[in-house]
VEXTORKOL-489655 format. One record per residue (C-alpha): residue in three letters; x, y, z. Coordinates in steps of 0.1 Angstrom, whole numbers, padded with zeros to 4 digits, always signed. Layout:
BEGIN
ALAXYZ ...
//
This chain:
BEGIN
MET+0296-0084+0046 ALA+0264-0078+0062 PHE+0233-0065+0042 ASN+0215-0034+0057 THR+0180-0045+0057 TYR+0164-0016+0072 PRO+0156+0003+0038 THR+0137-0028+0027 ASN+0119-0035+0057 TYR+0106+0001+0060 PHE+0095+0000+0026 ILE+0077-0034+0029 ARG+0062-0024+0063 GLN+0050+0009+0050 HIS+0035-0002+0017 GLY+0032-0039+0016 PRO+0001-0055+0030 ILE+0001-0079+0060 MET-0003-0114+0045 THR-0008-0146+0060 LEU+0013-0176+0057 ARG-0008-0209+0058 LYS+0014-0238+0067 ARG-0002-0269+0058 GLU+0014-0301+0076 SER+0003-0333+0077 GLY-0018-0346+0104 GLU-0028-0382+0113 TYR-0040-0411+0089 ASP-0080-0417+0093 VAL-0082-0453+0090 GLU-0120-0448+0084 THR-0117-0424+0055 GLY-0086-0439+0043 SER-0069-0402+0040 VAL-0044-0380+0057 ASN-0058-0350+0076 PHE-0039-0317+0072 VAL-0031-0294+0102 GLU-0031-0257+0093 ASN-0010-0232+0114 GLU-0014-0193+0102 TYR+0012-0167+0105 SER+0009-0129+0100 VAL+0037-0112+0081 TYR+0043-0084+0060 GLY+0052-0089+0026 TYR+0051-0074-0011 SER+0034-0090-0040 SER+0042-0084-0078 LYS+0030-0101-0109 THR+0056-0119-0129 ILE+0066-0101-0164 PRO+0074-0129-0191 SER+0103-0124-0214 SER+0116-0139-0244 LEU+0082-0145-0258 THR+0080-0163-0291 GLY+0051-0171-0314 GLN+0050-0207-0296 SER+0053-0195-0259 VAL+0026-0205-0233 VAL+0023-0174-0210 VAL+0013-0181-0175 ASN+0012-0156-0150 GLY+0026-0160-0118 ARG+0035-0139-0086 VAL+0067-0130-0069 ILE+0062-0125-0030 PHE+0089-0111-0005 LEU+0079-0119+0030 ILE+0100-0104+0057 SER+0116-0132+0081 LYS+0096-0120+0112 GLN+0061-0122+0117 THR+0043-0092+0129 ASN+0046-0101+0165 GLY+0084-0100+0162 GLU+0090-0138+0164 ASP+0109-0157+0134 LEU+0087-0167+0108 PRO+0085-0206+0099 ALA+0103-0211+0066 PRO+0076-0213+0039 VAL+0077-0246+0019 VAL+0064-0258-0014 ASN+0025-0264-0012 ASP+0019-0238+0017 GLN-0003-0211+0010 ILE-0002-0172+0013 ASP-0033-0150+0017 VAL-0026-0118-0004 ASP-0052-0090-0002 ASP-0086-0109-0013 PHE-0070-0139-0028 THR-0047-0171-0018 VAL-0019-0185-0039 ASN-0001-0217-0035 VAL+0036-0217-0031 THR+0057-0233-0059 GLU+0093-0221-0051 VAL+0110-0208-0022 ASP+0144-0189-0019 ALA+0157-0177+0014 VAL+0176-0146+0012 LYS+0205-0144+0037 SER+0230-0119+0051 ASN+0257-0133+0073 GLY+0241-0168+0070 LYS+0208-0153+0088 VAL+0177-0153+0068 ILE+0164-0119+0061 TYR+0137-0124+0036 TYR+0118-0152+0017 LEU+0115-0148-0021 ILE+0084-0170-0029 LYS+0073-0177-0065 THR+0038-0189-0070 
//
C-alpha cells in the first residue's frame, strides 16, 4: 500500500526551513601531511527539525539533548537527495549538527523521507 506524501511534503515545504546536507567523502591520501583530505558536497533540501524529549528519567539519568530531522527525499531543485550517512553534517538555521543515525522512510520500496538523529 502506498503512502500519500502530499500533506507531509506540503507541511515541511511551508513551515520547515531550507537546510543544507553536507556530505563529507574521503578524498585522496596526502603523503606529505599523512592525512586524508575530505571532499565536501552540499545539497539544498527542505526539512523539519525538532529537539528530542527525554522520557523515563531516573535520578541517575544523564540527559543529552539531540535533534530529530526529517528531510524530504528530493532536493530543492527536484533531483533525488543522496542518502545521508553517519558523519555527514546538516546546517539548520544558524547551527550545524552531525548525523549520528539515519533511517529511510519508504513507501512501496521508494524513499520518501530521511529520519535523522543527531
